[in-house]
C-alpha positions as CSV (number, residue, x, y, z in Angstrom):
1,M,103.4,50.8,-57.2
2,G,100.8,51.4,-54.6
3,R,101.4,52.3,-50.7
4,I,100.8,49.0,-48.1
5,L,98.7,50.1,-45.5
6,A,98.0,48.4,-42.6
7,I,95.5,47.7,-39.4
8,D,95.3,47.1,-35.8
9,Y,91.7,46.9,-36.0
10,G,90.2,47.2,-32.2
11,S,86.6,46.4,-30.9
12,K,86.2,50.7,-30.5
13,R,89.3,52.0,-32.1
14,T,91.9,51.1,-35.0
15,G,95.2,52.1,-35.5
16,I,96.2,52.8,-39.0
17,A,100.0,52.8,-40.5
18,V,100.8,53.2,-44.4
19,T,104.1,53.1,-46.3
20,D,105.9,55.1,-49.0
21,E,104.6,54.8,-52.3
22,L,108.4,52.9,-52.8
23,Q,106.6,50.5,-49.9
24,L,109.8,50.6,-48.3
25,I,109.1,53.6,-45.2
26,A,106.5,52.5,-42.4
27,S,104.4,55.4,-40.7
28,G,101.7,55.7,-38.6
29,L,99.1,57.1,-40.6
30,T,95.8,58.0,-37.9
31,T,93.7,56.1,-35.5
32,V,89.8,56.2,-36.3
33,E,86.7,55.1,-34.3
34,T,86.4,51.3,-35.6
35,H,82.4,51.5,-36.7
36,G,83.8,54.4,-39.0
37,L,86.7,52.3,-40.5
38,M,84.8,51.6,-44.2
39,P,84.1,54.9,-44.8
40,F,87.5,56.1,-44.2
41,L,89.4,53.5,-45.9
42,S,86.9,54.6,-49.0
43,H,87.8,58.3,-49.0
44,Y,91.8,57.2,-48.6
45,F,91.9,54.6,-51.1
46,S,89.7,57.5,-53.6
47,E,92.9,59.4,-53.1
48,Q,96.2,57.3,-52.7
49,K,96.8,54.2,-54.3
50,V,96.8,51.1,-52.0
51,D,97.8,48.0,-53.2
52,T,97.7,45.3,-50.5
53,I,96.4,46.3,-46.7
54,I,97.7,44.4,-44.3
55,I,95.4,43.2,-40.9
56,G,97.0,42.5,-37.6
57,E,95.6,38.8,-36.8
58,P,95.2,39.1,-32.9
59,T,96.2,35.5,-31.2
60,Q,96.5,34.3,-27.9
61,K,99.6,32.8,-25.9
62,D,98.5,29.3,-27.1
63,G,98.2,30.3,-30.7
64,T,94.5,30.1,-30.9
65,P,92.3,33.2,-32.1
66,S,91.9,36.4,-29.7
67,A,87.8,37.1,-29.5
68,I,87.9,39.6,-32.0
69,E,89.1,37.7,-34.5
70,G,85.0,37.2,-35.3
71,N,84.7,40.7,-35.9
72,I,87.5,40.7,-38.0
73,Q,86.5,37.9,-40.4
74,N,83.4,39.9,-40.5
75,F,85.4,43.2,-41.7
76,I,87.6,41.4,-44.0
77,K,84.7,39.8,-45.7
78,G,82.5,43.7,-46.5
79,F,86.1,44.7,-47.7
80,R,86.1,42.1,-49.6
81,V,83.3,42.5,-51.3
82,K,83.5,46.6,-51.5
83,F,87.3,46.8,-52.3
84,P,87.7,43.2,-54.7
85,S,91.2,44.3,-56.3
86,I,92.9,45.2,-53.1
87,V,95.3,42.0,-51.5
88,I,94.8,41.3,-47.7
89,E,97.7,40.1,-45.7
90,R,97.2,39.0,-42.5
91,V,100.4,39.4,-39.6
92,D,100.4,38.1,-36.2
93,E,99.8,40.8,-34.1
94,R,100.5,39.5,-30.6
95,F,102.7,41.8,-28.2
96,T,102.6,44.8,-30.4
97,S,100.4,47.2,-28.1
98,K,103.8,46.2,-25.5
99,M,106.0,47.0,-28.1
100,A,104.5,50.2,-28.8
101,F,103.9,51.3,-25.3
102,Q,107.8,50.4,-24.7
103,T,108.3,52.4,-28.2
104,M,106.8,55.7,-26.1
105,I,108.7,54.9,-22.9
106,D,112.1,54.8,-25.1
107,S,111.4,57.7,-27.0
108,G,110.9,59.7,-23.7
109,L,106.8,60.6,-24.1
110,K,105.5,61.5,-20.9
111,K,103.1,59.6,-18.5
112,K,100.0,61.8,-20.0
113,Q,100.8,61.5,-23.6
114,R,101.4,57.4,-23.3
115,Q,98.0,57.1,-22.2
116,N,96.8,58.1,-25.2
117,K,95.2,54.9,-26.5
118,A,94.9,56.1,-30.0
119,L,98.3,56.6,-30.3
120,V,99.1,53.3,-28.8
121,D,97.3,51.8,-32.0
122,Q,98.8,53.5,-34.4
123,I,101.8,52.7,-33.2
124,S,100.7,49.2,-33.1
125,A,99.8,49.1,-36.4
126,T,102.7,50.5,-37.6
127,I,104.7,48.2,-36.1
128,I,102.4,45.5,-38.0
129,L,103.5,47.1,-41.0
130,Q,107.1,46.6,-40.0
131,Q,107.0,43.5,-39.1
132,F,105.2,42.7,-42.8
133,L,107.6,44.6,-44.7
134,Y,110.3,43.2,-42.6
135,T,109.5,39.3,-43.8
136,K,108.7,40.5,-47.2
């Protein structure tokens, strides 16, 4: 059984989270610059077996797609060409950044640590992955 990898796709940075091999526990993996996402994934997939990727689906409060959805669709098209055997699932990611920030507060991180946007992206990807695992 391979891992499940979650992506919180952003215009500058992309947060990444991954499960253990039994697909039970979601953990933050890293944050990468979005322009380097595909090379990062290629390297990661060469070292780890991944069955499924979860990509956050950003929507407005009224349910309409966010402006970045076009970029995500372009990424998905390229991903399907390069990795046709890996399943892609989408998960509603509304409010994950706010939930990530609240998680940072609740865990006692100091204000300077909470300003680390890369950490927010990584925690957001973890929340997306947890939501997927919960509904699976």
